[in-house]
Steps between C-alpha positions, in 0.01 A plus 500: 500500500793751506748229403279388212463865390877537481510187270235638266737592221759227526742307721690682776794425721449479875712813552276689250188392675648599841596845366156570346288358786596790735522403860486121459769301671698229329348236734136608431567517125651151509192373682264659252683369198508146660129513567422626150721234348330233711160617377603491136488880444874557470793289383878527516677490167859540384551743221714374203861618458653744509277601794473153662330640809203372698182711479142477611224491242124505529330192360214537248258448790685761710473751220124458484469714817671804345179666379365462853815664647473780246134554589591510866763762426243718323253452793772595751578821303147621599593511867533846646823375657654396167825683439642481147829649623591192698775274358371246242665228307536498121246220478247705700548794276461309172203310646331827601543629145323194349227518767431883492527557129193681370407353156302820424802724561733264306274485199684520171844453658739238370839532656794316657583637842823396678579512867843485665430449866828439674616154401165414336398596147164460337360561155126566485287518190197739527236401248122454473448642845726258680864468609692183428817454704823315434785509746831541313742741343359833388544545129298656207270696732322823413564629851699366797462595864805448729506538875417311813156339496387739773623804301328376183184428695523854646497648143228271364269465804586803702555774244867559601707696246674323219829631623481242781578225245670459161285493185634407156304509177174674410431748773149571383422125522651491850277790607189320371607164634529615862133613493365158399498353853256694728491376854158385614306742718567479873234360733337757717494408864271656751 
């Protein structure tokens, strides 16, 4: 599931997957990719020149599980042990935004929001109470958030100060945007 999550927004190199799947060994990742490929959920492709590198890509069938993974993430955030300060990948951050967006809080907003998260860039389009995502170069955005995925998550999900990350563009929009993603209430254990 975690490997498929990391392929949700496009193909990735083995080294990128290894970096973002914290704690996984190269051998275990190789085994998982081989299993997923054998089951028809992932395929190896070669990017066209000038890149000409081998990457892993989720198949159409593999991508069908992404809403389930997103729902599991929202479910897990209800755990009293959930810690939003732990390291997270850029894919996890972007998926959490799509999953936790409150349509009621986003009502009337139509904006392009960019994210520079280390080596990964995303452009999102907030409209009609939803967040569409495209992985690619940030351009023509109303506001852009720059920082590590964990830092940006800390600002959006944890209420950390804006000074932790870099924000370009409409600061009032940025202030409203970070409030659109309330975490679900924690489960009370007895």
